[in-house]
N, C-alpha and C positions, 0 to 999 in steps of 0.2 A: 319119390317125386323128382322130376327132371324139369329145371327151369331154364329156358333159353333166354339169355340176357343180351339184348341188342342196344346200340346207340348210335347216333349220328349217321343215319342212313343217307341223308342228303340228296334225295331224289335219284338215288342210283339203283334202279329197279333190277338190273341184271345181278348186282351184288347181293341184294336182298333175296332174290330167288335162290342163288346158290347156297346162302346160309340156310334157308328153310329146307332146301333139298338135303343139306348135309346133316340135319337134325330132325328127321321126321317123327321121331318118337317123343318129342317134348310135350310134357303135360300142360305147360303154361309158358307164356312169353311175356318178359318184362322188357318194355322199350323205354330207354332213357332220354328220349327226345330228339329233336331235329330231323324231322322227316323231310324237310324241304330245304331248297336253296343248293347252290353248287352243282347239283346234278341235273340231267335233262329230262327226268321223268318224275317230278314231284306229285302230279295228280295220281299216278298209279300207286305210289307209295302211300298217300293219304287214303286213297280208296281201300288199299289192303288193311290199313289200320283201323279204319271205320268198321270194316267188315269183321275183322278178326280179334281185335283187342278190346278189353273193358277199360273204361276210363281210369279206374284206380290202378291199372297196370300199364299206363301209358304216361310218361311225363312230358310236360311241356318244356320245349328247348327254346333258346333265345331266338332261333330263326323261325320256329313255329309261331311264337308270339309276334314277331316282327311282321311276317306276311299276314297274319289274321288281323292285326290292329294297324298295319301300315306304319310301322315304327323302325327305328334304327336298330339292327341286331347287335351293334357294338362289337363288330368283328375286330380281330387284331388288325394293326395297320396294314401289313403285307397282303391281307386278304380282303380289304375293304372294296376295292374295285371289282372283284370277282363276286362278292356278297351283293353289292349294289346291282350289278348287272343281272344276276340270276334271280334276285328277289323280284325284279320286274317280270321275269319269265313266270315264276311261281304265282304272282298276283294275277297274271294273265290266264293261265290254264286251270287254276283251281276254282271250282264252282263255289258260289256263296255259301253252300251248306258245309263245304269242306273247310272254308275259312272259319265259319262259326264253330265247327268241331274243334279246330286248333285253338280258337280263343277260349274255349270252355275247359281246356285241360289244366291240370294243377302242376306247378313247377316242382312240388315235393309231395311224397306219399310216405305213410308209415303203415307197416303191415308185419305180419308174422309168417314165417316159413317153418313149419312144425312148431318147435318152442323157441326158435330164434327171432329176436327182435330186429327188424330191418327197417332202414330208411333209404329211400331212393330219391335222387334229385339229379338235374342236368349237370350243374356245376358244383357247388358246395352248399352245405346247409344254411350258412349265413347269408349267401347270396346265390340262391338256387338257379338263376338264369345266366349270369354274366362272368362271375369271378373265375379267373384261370388259376388253377393250383396244380402245377405239373408234379410229377413224381419226385423231382429233386428239390422241391420247396422245403424250407426249413422245418424241422420237426415241430417246432413251436407253433407254426401255423396250423398243421394238421391237429395237434393237440388241442388248440383253441376251437377248432371246428367241432371235434369229437366231444369235448367238454360241454359244448353249448347244447348238444343233443343227448347227453347222458350215456356216452359210449355204448351205442347199439352193438349187437353181434355182427351185423353187416352193414356197410354202408356203400351203396351202389351209386356210382357217379360216371359221367361222361365228359363231353365238352372239349377236352383237350386232344382227343383222336389218338391218344397213346394208351395202349393196353398195359394195365398195371394191376398187381395184386400185392397188397402191403398189409402187415400186421401192426397195429398200434394198440398195445395192452390187450383189451378183450375184443377189440373191433378189427375185422378184416375189411379193408377198403379194396373194393373192386371196380376197376374201370376197364370195360370190355374193349376199349378202343373203338374205331369207327368202322361201320359196315361199308359205308359208301365213299369215304375219303380218308383212308389211313394216312398218317403222317410220321410213321416210325421207320420209313425205308422199305417196307414190305407192302407191295401193292395188293395182296390178298385181302379179301374182307375179313375184318376182325370181330370177334364176339366172345362170349363167355358162356359156360354152362355151370349151373348149380345142381348138384345131384346129391341128395341125402346128406346135406351139410357140407359138402366138399365142392370147391369152385375151381374150374380149370379154364385157362385162356386158350382159345382155339382160332384157327384160320380156315378159310374156305376160298379156294381158287375160283375165279370166274373170268368171263371173257371181257377183259377191259375195253378192247377194241369195240365190242358191241355197245357198250355205254358211250364211247367216244362218237360212234356213228350216229347215235341217237340225238346228238346235238345239231344234226342237220335239220333245218326247218324251224329251229328255235328262235331265229332272228338275233341270236347273240353275235356281237362283233368277232370277226375272225381272231383277233389277238386274244380275246377272252377265252374262246374255245381252245386255242392253241395252249394257253397257259393251264387251263383246266385239264387238258389232255396230259400234259407233262406231269402235272401233280398225281393224276391217276396212275400213269405208267411207272412212275418212280417211287410211289408211296410216299409222297409228300414234298418233293423237290419243287420249289417255287422259282421259276425263272424270272430273272429282273429284266423283263422285256418291255417295260412300260417307262417312258420318260417321267421325270418329276411333274412336268406339266400335265401329262395324261393323268397321272394319279390325283393331282390337285383338281383337275377338271372333274373328275369322277367324285371326288369327296364333296365338291361344291354343288353338285347336282342334289345332293340330299342335305347339305349343311351350307346353305347360302350366306355365310357370316364371315366376314374378313378376319376378325380376331380369332374366330374359331380355326380358321384355315391356317393362321400363323402358328397356332399350338399344334395343329395337326403335322405341319411340316417339320417343326422342331422336334416332335416326338418321332417322326420318321427318320430324321437325321440321327437322333441318339440311338435308335434301335440299330441303324446301320453300323453305329460305332461299337455295338455290342453291349448297350445298357438300356434298361427301361426305367425311366425316372418316375413313372407312375406307380412303380412297385418297390420304391425304396423302403427299406424296413426302418423302423424307429431307431434301431442300433446303428444303421449306416447313415441316417439322415444328417447328423452333425458333420461328418466329414464331407458329404456332398455339399452341404451348405457352405463350408469353408472353401471347397473347390471353386464354386461359382462366385462366391464373394470376392475371392482373389481375382478371378478372371474379370469381374466387373471392375475392380480397382485397377487392374492393368490396362484394361480397355479404356478406362476413363482417363488415365495418364496419358495414353496415346492420343485421346481426343484433345486433351489440353495442349500437347505438343504441336497440334496443327493449328492452334489458334495464334493470333499476333501478339504473343507475349514478350517478343524481344523489343522492348520500348526504345532501347538505344540505337536501333537501326532503322533507316527508312526503306531499306530494300526488301523487308519481309513481305511475303505474299500469303494471302489468305485463299486456300484452295477449297472451295465449298464443296465440290464433289468428293473430295477426300473425307471431309468431315461427315458428309451424309453416309459414306460407307461405314465409317466408325461408329456412327449412331446406330446403323442396322446391326452391327456386331454387338453392340451393348444390348440391343432388344433381343438378340439371340440369347445371350447369357441371362438376361432378366426373365425371359419365358421359361428357360430351362430351370432356373432357381424356383420359379412359381410352381412348376411341375414336381420338383423335389419336395416342396412344401404341401403337395397334394392339391393344388388349385388348378382348376381348368379355366378355360376362356370365360365362361359364364361367371364364375366366382370372381375372377379378376375384374371383369367389368362391374359387377355389383359392388365390389370393395372400392373400385375407383369412384363411381357415382357417389356412393355414401360418403367418402372422404371428401369429394369435391363439394357436395352440399353442406357438409359440415364446415368446411373452410370458407365457403360463401357466407354462412351464417355468422362465423367469427369475425370475418372482415366487415360485414354490415354492422355488427354490434360495436366494433372498434371505432368505426367512422362516426357512428351516431354519438359515442362518447366524445370524440374530438369536437364535434359540433357543439355539444352542451358546454364544454370546458375547454376553449381554445387556448387558454394560457397554460393550463396544467400540461396539455399534450403538445405544445409547441416545442420545436427543437432549436 
C-alpha cells in the first residue's frame, strides 16, 4: 500500500497539482491540515479535499479552524499580518458549505496502517492545532508528547513547514513539510510517502510564478502580495518590509486591545533579539527571571536618579519627560518578565483586577476598624 502524506497546502493550487501529478499511483491520501490562507486559491484546494478525501484522513489545521469559525489562527508573530490579510480572502471566496466542511474536521485521528498504530495531528498530540515543536526542540518535549499517546508506531505531524523524519524509541515522527509554503529554503512543494512501512520525504517542482500570478484579483494589498511572493520564491525567506506601525495596525484589526498590543510588540522585539520568551523551558526560567529582575532593579535605580533627591541643592531640576521614558522602559521589562512566567495580556489583566479588588476590600475593612476604635488605631 502507498500513502501520500500532505500538509499545509495553504491555498497553493499549483503546488498541490504538482504533488498529485508526481504520485499518481497513491492508494490513499493523508492530509495533515491547513488547506487555506497564505495562498491565492483556497477555494480550489478545499473543493479538491471535499471531493477526494474522507474526513478520517483529513486533519483540521489551525488555519482551517480559523476560517471556518472566524477565529485567530495564532500564527507566529512574523506571519501575523500575512495570515490576517489572507484569512479575509479565504472567508470571502469559500462558500458556506466549505466553511462547514472545515469546521467539522477533527484535529487528531488514530488509525492503523497494516499492523502499525498511527496518530495524525496538525501540530502535536497535546495541542493538535497550535503548538510549534520544530525538529531541534529538546528531546524531553518530544518524549513527553509520545508518552502521552503511548508511543505509536508512527506520529504524523505538520504545522512547522519543515520536513522531518525522526525516530524516538519505537515511534517514527514524520513531518512531510509544506506543500504550499515551504520554509526550509527549498521552494519546491514538500510531501512524504508511506509505502509498506517505509517513509520517504520527497519534493515536487512546480511553477511558483503561476501561484504568484494567481494573487491578481484577490484584492490583497501590494506589499502583502510582494511578501508572500518572496516567501514562495525563496522557500521561506520573510522580508522585513513592514514598519512596526504597519504590523501593529494589522494586529489591532483583529485584537483591538491596548494591553494585548503591548504584549504583541514586546514579543516581536524579543524575537528580533533572537529569543522567544513564550517558549522558555522550566529549566531556563529561573535564569530568565533573574535577568529581568536585575533589569527592573537597574531601571528602577535610573528612575530614582531622575527624581529630586538632592535635598541640599536648590538647583536640581525635575525632567518629567525623562521620567516618563524610564517608566516605559520599566514597563518593557515587566512585560518581558510576565512572558517568561507564561502570562499573557489577559492573565495579567485578570490578576491585576483580582489583586485590586482584594486590596479595596482590605482597605475598606481597615477603615471600618479605625472608625469603631479610633483610640486603638490612632498614631
